[in-house]
N, CA and C atoms as an extended XYZ file, in Angstrom:
342
Properties=species:S:1:pos:R:3:atomname:S:1:resname:S:1:resid:I:1 pbc="F F F"
N        99.670     -153.835       40.451 N   MET     1
C       100.606     -153.362       41.450 CA  MET     1
C       101.743     -152.487       40.323 C   MET     1
N       102.179     -151.504       40.699 N   CYS     2
C       103.421     -150.823       39.737 CA  CYS     2
C       104.709     -151.444       40.648 C   CYS     2
N       105.690     -151.978       39.819 N   LEU     3
C       106.924     -152.331       40.271 CA  LEU     3
C       108.190     -151.056       40.447 C   LEU     3
N       107.730     -149.957       39.773 N   PHE     4
C       108.415     -148.890       39.957 CA  PHE     4
C       107.933     -147.528       40.543 C   PHE     4
N       108.864     -146.804       41.113 N   SER     5
C       108.502     -145.707       41.832 CA  SER     5
C       108.461     -144.196       40.971 C   SER     5
N       107.369     -143.584       41.047 N   TYR     6
C       107.753     -142.403       39.926 CA  TYR     6
C       107.579     -141.253       40.912 C   TYR     6
N       107.584     -141.439       42.309 N   ALA     7
C       107.627     -140.142       43.315 CA  ALA     7
C       108.447     -139.013       42.805 C   ALA     7
N       109.718     -139.309       42.198 N   GLU     8
C       110.431     -138.149       41.995 CA  GLU     8
C       110.456     -137.609       40.523 C   GLU     8
N       109.642     -138.459       39.780 N   ASP     9
C       109.726     -137.845       38.453 CA  ASP     9
C       108.640     -136.821       38.030 C   ASP     9
N       108.891     -135.853       37.148 N   PRO    10
C       107.901     -134.812       37.158 CA  PRO    10
C       106.915     -135.330       36.072 C   PRO    10
N       105.506     -134.997       36.239 N   ASP    11
C       104.469     -135.150       35.187 CA  ASP    11
C       105.037     -134.771       34.043 C   ASP    11
N       104.814     -135.622       32.772 N   PRO    12
C       105.515     -134.929       31.745 CA  PRO    12
C       104.470     -134.346       30.967 C   PRO    12
N       103.123     -133.928       31.691 N   ASP    13
C       102.105     -133.147       31.056 CA  ASP    13
C       102.260     -131.750       31.713 C   ASP    13
N       102.903     -131.678       32.761 N   GLU    14
C       103.202     -130.466       33.629 CA  GLU    14
C       104.717     -129.630       32.861 C   GLU    14
N       104.380     -128.797       31.850 N   GLN    15
C       105.439     -128.325       31.433 CA  GLN    15
C       105.991     -126.923       31.806 C   GLN    15
N       106.945     -126.673       32.002 N   ALA    16
C       107.710     -125.242       32.719 CA  ALA    16
C       107.234     -124.421       31.969 C   ALA    16
N       106.912     -123.305       32.697 N   PRO    17
C       106.835     -121.957       31.828 CA  PRO    17
C       107.906     -121.485       30.881 C   PRO    17
N       107.274     -121.130       29.653 N   ALA    18
C       107.969     -120.804       28.469 CA  ALA    18
C       108.995     -119.598       28.652 C   ALA    18
N       108.660     -118.641       29.434 N   GLY    19
C       109.370     -117.601       29.580 CA  GLY    19
C       108.980     -116.708       28.788 C   GLY    19
N       109.974     -115.782       28.258 N   LEU    20
C       109.969     -114.974       27.132 CA  LEU    20
C       109.823     -115.466       25.677 C   LEU    20
N       108.867     -115.115       24.800 N   LEU    21
C       109.030     -115.753       23.645 CA  LEU    21
C       108.833     -114.707       22.450 C   LEU    21
N       109.305     -114.900       21.225 N   PHE    22
C       109.169     -114.090       19.949 CA  PHE    22
C       108.085     -114.481       19.403 C   PHE    22
N       106.848     -113.813       19.181 N   VAL    23
C       105.648     -114.048       18.991 CA  VAL    23
C       105.347     -113.436       17.503 C   VAL    23
N       105.441     -114.124       16.427 N   PRO    24
C       104.563     -113.473       15.102 CA  PRO    24
C       103.708     -112.499       15.123 C   PRO    24
N       103.863     -111.671       14.632 N   VAL    25
C       102.610     -110.654       14.224 CA  VAL    25
C       102.719     -110.186       12.896 C   VAL    25
N       101.630     -109.459       12.690 N   ARG    26
C       101.220     -108.856       11.051 CA  ARG    26
C       101.427     -107.422       11.612 C   ARG    26
N       102.025     -106.454       10.607 N   THR    27
C       101.998     -105.066       10.835 CA  THR    27
C       100.802     -104.438       10.221 C   THR    27
N       100.013     -103.762       11.081 N   GLU    28
C        98.899     -103.059       10.597 CA  GLU    28
C        99.135     -101.766       10.911 C   GLU    28
N        98.055     -100.855       10.387 N   ALA    29
C        98.315      -99.326       10.586 CA  ALA    29
C        97.926      -99.044       12.245 C   ALA    29
N        97.242      -99.788       12.667 N   ALA    30
C        97.138      -99.588       14.272 CA  ALA    30
C        98.090     -100.054       15.173 C   ALA    30
N        99.105     -101.083       14.356 N   GLY    31
C       100.140     -101.349       15.208 CA  GLY    31
C       100.121     -102.869       14.987 C   GLY    31
N       101.095     -103.549       15.670 N   PRO    32
C       101.231     -105.213       15.334 CA  PRO    32
C        99.746     -105.922       15.674 C   PRO    32
N        99.527     -106.969       15.113 N   VAL    33
C        98.366     -107.967       15.274 CA  VAL    33
C        99.063     -109.244       15.519 C   VAL    33
N        98.642     -110.001       16.613 N   LEU    34
C        99.094     -111.337       16.704 CA  LEU    34
C        98.475     -112.353       15.546 C   LEU    34
N        99.505     -113.053       14.981 N   ARG    35
C        99.202     -114.018       14.196 CA  ARG    35
C        98.857     -115.227       15.132 C   ARG    35
N        97.716     -115.925       14.375 N   VAL    36
C        96.910     -117.069       15.117 CA  VAL    36
C        97.218     -118.126       13.955 C   VAL    36
N        97.764     -119.388       14.236 N   PHE    37
C        97.976     -120.393       13.412 CA  PHE    37
C        97.081     -121.532       13.530 C   PHE    37
N        97.165     -122.703       12.686 N   CYS    38
C        96.234     -123.778       13.086 CA  CYS    38
C        96.941     -124.956       13.116 C   CYS    38
N        96.679     -125.920       13.732 N   THR    39
C        97.399     -127.420       13.828 CA  THR    39
C        96.905     -127.880       12.764 C   THR    39
N        97.440     -129.211       12.139 N   PRO    40
C        97.299     -130.065       11.010 CA  PRO    40
C        95.731     -130.371       11.222 C   PRO    40
N        95.193     -130.411       12.476 N   LEU    41
C        93.720     -130.650       12.395 CA  LEU    41
C        92.679     -129.686       12.632 C   LEU    41
N        93.327     -128.505       12.306 N   GLY    42
C        92.640     -127.320       12.283 CA  GLY    42
C        92.082     -126.622       13.514 C   GLY    42
N        92.566     -126.881       14.449 N   GLU    43
C        92.594     -125.952       15.922 CA  GLU    43
C        93.324     -124.711       15.843 C   GLU    43
N        92.964     -123.880       16.259 N   ARG    44
C        93.682     -122.513       16.501 CA  ARG    44
C        94.603     -122.593       17.461 C   ARG    44
N        95.725     -122.260       17.318 N   THR    45
C        96.879     -122.392       18.284 CA  THR    45
C        97.655     -120.812       18.202 C   THR    45
N        98.041     -120.331       19.368 N   ALA    46
C        99.050     -119.263       19.248 CA  ALA    46
C       100.472     -119.980       19.023 C   ALA    46
N       101.615     -119.348       18.403 N   VAL    47
C       102.734     -119.670       18.412 CA  VAL    47
C       103.794     -118.610       18.755 C   VAL    47
N       104.710     -119.329       19.622 N   GLY    48
C       106.107     -118.364       20.174 CA  GLY    48
C       107.107     -119.079       20.057 C   GLY    48
N       108.321     -118.405       19.852 N   PHE    49
C       109.555     -119.137       19.726 CA  PHE    49
C       110.511     -118.751       20.597 C   PHE    49
N       111.217     -119.695       21.526 N   SER    50
C       112.205     -119.149       22.369 CA  SER    50
C       113.421     -118.549       21.830 C   SER    50
N       113.596     -118.352       20.631 N   ARG    51
C       114.806     -117.597       20.199 CA  ARG    51
C       114.329     -116.788       18.757 C   ARG    51
N       115.115     -115.747       18.590 N   ARG    52
C       114.644     -115.050       17.082 CA  ARG    52
C       115.215     -115.971       15.882 C   ARG    52
N       116.593     -116.371       15.981 N   ASP    53
C       116.958     -117.338       15.009 CA  ASP    53
C       116.054     -118.568       14.522 C   ASP    53
N       115.139     -119.159       15.717 N   LEU    54
C       114.625     -120.437       15.392 CA  LEU    54
C       112.986     -119.702       14.675 C   LEU    54
N       112.609     -118.390       14.908 N   LEU    55
C       111.691     -117.981       14.218 CA  LEU    55
C       111.771     -117.761       12.823 C   LEU    55
N       112.950     -117.135       12.721 N   THR    56
C       113.547     -116.638       11.269 CA  THR    56
C       113.786     -118.094       10.348 C   THR    56
N       114.363     -119.140       10.961 N   ALA    57
C       114.506     -120.487       10.258 CA  ALA    57
C       113.176     -121.022        9.992 C   ALA    57
N       111.942     -120.422       10.604 N   THR    58
C       110.858     -121.469       10.537 CA  THR    58
C       109.776     -120.513        9.467 C   THR    58
N       109.752     -119.222        9.962 N   LEU    59
C       108.796     -118.367        9.170 CA  LEU    59
C       109.564     -117.461        8.178 C   LEU    59
N       110.871     -117.277        8.089 N   GLY    60
C       111.744     -116.537        7.144 CA  GLY    60
C       112.168     -115.135        7.894 C   GLY    60
N       112.944     -114.778        7.069 N   ALA    61
C       113.584     -113.318        7.796 CA  ALA    61
C       112.805     -112.280        7.872 C   ALA    61
N       111.804     -111.873        6.839 N   GLY    62
C       110.952     -110.914        6.460 CA  GLY    62
C       109.633     -111.018        8.029 C   GLY    62
N       109.712     -112.020        8.698 N   GLN    63
C       108.616     -111.985        9.519 CA  GLN    63
C       108.675     -111.039       10.807 C   GLN    63
N       107.814     -110.346       10.864 N   PRO    64
C       108.082     -109.396       12.206 CA  PRO    64
C       107.406     -110.150       13.501 C   PRO    64
N       108.062     -109.942       14.380 N   ALA    65
C       107.693     -110.364       15.976 CA  ALA    65
C       108.081     -109.616       17.091 C   ALA    65
N       107.166     -110.001       18.123 N   ILE    66
C       107.583     -108.666       19.257 CA  ILE    66
C       107.702     -109.965       20.329 C   ILE    66
N       108.292     -109.778       21.447 N   PRO    67
C       108.741     -110.183       22.504 CA  PRO    67
C       107.647     -110.218       23.795 C   PRO    67
N       107.012     -111.598       24.017 N   LEU    68
C       106.187     -111.567       25.053 CA  LEU    68
C       106.288     -112.510       26.061 C   LEU    68
N       105.915     -112.233       27.156 N   ALA    69
C       106.084     -113.476       27.987 CA  ALA    69
C       104.975     -114.515       27.974 C   ALA    69
N       105.007     -115.693       28.143 N   GLU    70
C       104.152     -116.839       28.055 CA  GLU    70
C       102.746     -116.292       28.502 C   GLU    70
N       102.856     -115.700       29.792 N   ALA    71
C       101.605     -115.332       30.605 CA  ALA    71
C       100.442     -114.269       29.729 C   ALA    71
N       101.320     -113.482       29.166 N   ALA    72
C       100.937     -112.446       28.209 CA  ALA    72
C       100.357     -112.811       27.081 C   ALA    72
N       101.087     -113.806       26.226 N   LEU    73
C       100.285     -114.350       25.056 CA  LEU    73
C        99.246     -115.302       25.482 C   LEU    73
N        99.161     -115.733       26.526 N   ARG    74
C        97.900     -116.810       26.756 CA  ARG    74
C        96.780     -116.019       27.081 C   ARG    74
N        97.276     -114.531       27.716 N   ALA    75
C        95.994     -113.657       28.139 CA  ALA    75
C        95.560     -112.951       26.784 C   ALA    75
N        96.331     -112.803       25.821 N   LEU    76
C        95.785     -112.192       24.600 CA  LEU    76
C        95.059     -113.031       23.909 C   LEU    76
N        95.177     -114.436       23.848 N   THR    77
C        94.555     -115.581       23.157 CA  THR    77
C        93.169     -115.823       23.602 C   THR    77
N        93.358     -116.008       24.988 N   GLU    78
C        92.099     -116.608       25.819 CA  GLU    78
C        90.831     -115.951       25.509 C   GLU    78
N        90.682     -114.614       25.249 N   PRO    79
C        89.378     -114.235       24.812 CA  PRO    79
C        88.961     -114.630       23.472 C   PRO    79
N        89.747     -114.931       22.621 N   LEU    80
C        89.449     -115.774       21.324 CA  LEU    80
C        89.270     -117.086       21.184 C   LEU    80
N        89.124     -117.539       22.431 N   GLY    81
C        88.849     -119.376       22.531 CA  GLY    81
C        89.951     -119.731       22.431 C   GLY    81
N        91.444     -119.425       22.288 N   ILE    82
C        92.442     -120.278       21.752 CA  ILE    82
C        93.404     -120.777       23.150 C   ILE    82
N        93.339     -121.997       23.519 N   ASP    83
C        93.918     -122.350       24.575 CA  ASP    83
C        95.309     -123.121       24.583 C   ASP    83
N        95.577     -123.197       23.125 N   ARG    84
C        96.625     -124.066       22.753 CA  ARG    84
C        97.786     -122.913       22.548 C   ARG    84
N        99.174     -123.639       22.956 N   LEU    85
C       100.376     -122.439       22.612 CA  LEU    85
C       101.375     -123.683       22.241 C   LEU    85
N       102.044     -123.353       20.870 N   VAL    86
C       102.980     -124.273       20.491 CA  VAL    86
C       104.199     -123.428       20.394 C   VAL    86
N       105.393     -124.054       21.268 N   VAL    87
C       106.710     -123.388       21.236 CA  VAL    87
C       107.654     -123.824       20.415 C   VAL    87
N       108.309     -123.070       19.598 N   ASP    88
C       109.205     -123.655       18.751 CA  ASP    88
C       108.989     -124.795       17.697 C   ASP    88
N       107.718     -124.538       16.853 N   PRO    89
C       107.354     -125.397       15.843 CA  PRO    89
C       108.283     -125.440       14.536 C   PRO    89
N       108.400     -126.666       13.874 N   VAL    90
C       109.518     -126.501       13.027 CA  VAL    90
C       109.140     -126.637       11.686 C   VAL    90
N       107.586     -127.063       11.311 N   LEU    91
C       107.095     -127.000       10.249 CA  LEU    91
C       105.726     -126.090        9.804 C   LEU    91
N       105.730     -125.285        9.212 N   THR    92
C       104.775     -124.653        8.630 CA  THR    92
C       104.485     -124.584        7.257 C   THR    92
N       103.417     -124.376        6.774 N   VAL    93
C       102.735     -124.023        5.379 CA  VAL    93
C       102.265     -122.788        4.973 C   VAL    93
N       102.291     -122.396        3.948 N   ARG    94
C       101.520     -121.174        3.373 CA  ARG    94
C       100.459     -121.211        3.845 C   ARG    94
N        99.592     -120.367        4.032 N   ALA    95
C        98.231     -119.970        4.207 CA  ALA    95
C        97.108     -120.432        2.955 C   ALA    95
N        96.512     -121.108        3.277 N   VAL    96
C        95.249     -121.453        2.098 CA  VAL    96
C        94.846     -120.048        1.444 C   VAL    96
N        94.639     -119.976       -0.003 N   SER    97
C        94.529     -118.686       -0.435 CA  SER    97
C        93.075     -119.004       -1.182 C   SER    97
N        92.016     -118.165       -0.956 N   THR    98
C        90.784     -118.422       -2.055 CA  THR    98
C        90.984     -118.155       -3.453 C   THR    98
N        92.152     -117.358       -4.100 N   ARG    99
C        92.401     -117.156       -5.116 CA  ARG    99
C        92.873     -118.149       -5.776 C   ARG    99
N        92.141     -118.380       -7.213 N   PRO   100
C        92.689     -119.645       -7.879 CA  PRO   100
C        93.922     -119.415       -8.515 C   PRO   100
N        94.439     -120.695       -8.505 N   VAL   101
C        96.267     -120.761       -8.814 CA  VAL   101
C        96.069     -121.570      -10.089 C   VAL   101
N        96.864     -120.995      -11.173 N   TYR   102
C        97.337     -121.401      -12.217 CA  TYR   102
C        98.452     -122.092      -12.549 C   TYR   102
N        98.109     -123.101      -13.503 N   ALA   103
C        99.506     -123.932      -13.585 CA  ALA   103
C       100.713     -122.998      -14.189 C   ALA   103
N       100.619     -121.944      -14.608 N   ALA   104
C       101.965     -121.371      -14.847 CA  ALA   104
C       102.575     -120.501      -13.902 C   ALA   104
N       101.664     -120.322      -12.704 N   GLU   105
C       102.119     -119.713      -11.205 CA  GLU   105
C       102.819     -121.022      -10.738 C   GLU   105
N       102.351     -122.273      -10.752 N   LEU   106
C       103.002     -123.471       -9.856 CA  LEU   106
C       104.227     -123.521      -10.687 C   LEU   106
N       104.560     -123.515      -11.862 N   ALA   107
C       105.774     -123.985      -12.700 CA  ALA   107
C       106.775     -122.790      -12.072 C   ALA   107
N       106.635     -121.641      -11.834 N   ASP   108
C       107.477     -120.516      -11.243 CA  ASP   108
C       107.765     -120.514       -9.562 C   ASP   108
N       106.669     -121.318       -9.038 N   ALA   109
C       107.092     -121.338       -7.574 CA  ALA   109
C       108.112     -122.038       -7.295 C   ALA   109
N       108.835     -121.562       -6.323 N   PRO   110
C       110.057     -122.142       -5.709 CA  PRO   110
C       109.640     -123.470       -4.845 C   PRO   110
N       110.424     -124.436       -4.934 N   VAL   111
C       110.308     -125.645       -4.430 CA  VAL   111
C       111.250     -125.779       -3.271 C   VAL   111
N       110.253     -126.027       -1.981 N   ARG   112
C       110.989     -126.130       -0.614 CA  ARG   112
C       111.242     -127.333       -0.063 C   ARG   112
N       112.488     -127.755        0.253 N   ALA   113
C       112.356     -129.092        0.924 CA  ALA   113
C       112.023     -129.047        2.308 C   ALA   113
N       111.189     -130.111        2.866 N   LEU   114
C       110.975     -129.960        3.996 CA  LEU   114
C       111.857     -131.011        4.999 C   LEU   114
């Protein structure tokens, strides 16, 4: 038996629509292409930011983005088998490269604080 009434509490798993999002893209000859990211466990995910300054703080000032409604972003990623959407992530890492990295390059690389 539960001692507390949760009738008025919203379900924490039911999230409100995100609204208009700034979505990171790559610029290609045919136009902007949606960037897809991965979670730490390797699951592909769409990413959107509620404000342009949050996108800039996370991905840098040079990151192009387009405004999309949450529903439009989900519609674009659904055919790709991506059903996860992360809004306003705060941590990112550079993409893994298949090119070998040499010690001299690492010595010259800037160090980022997390």
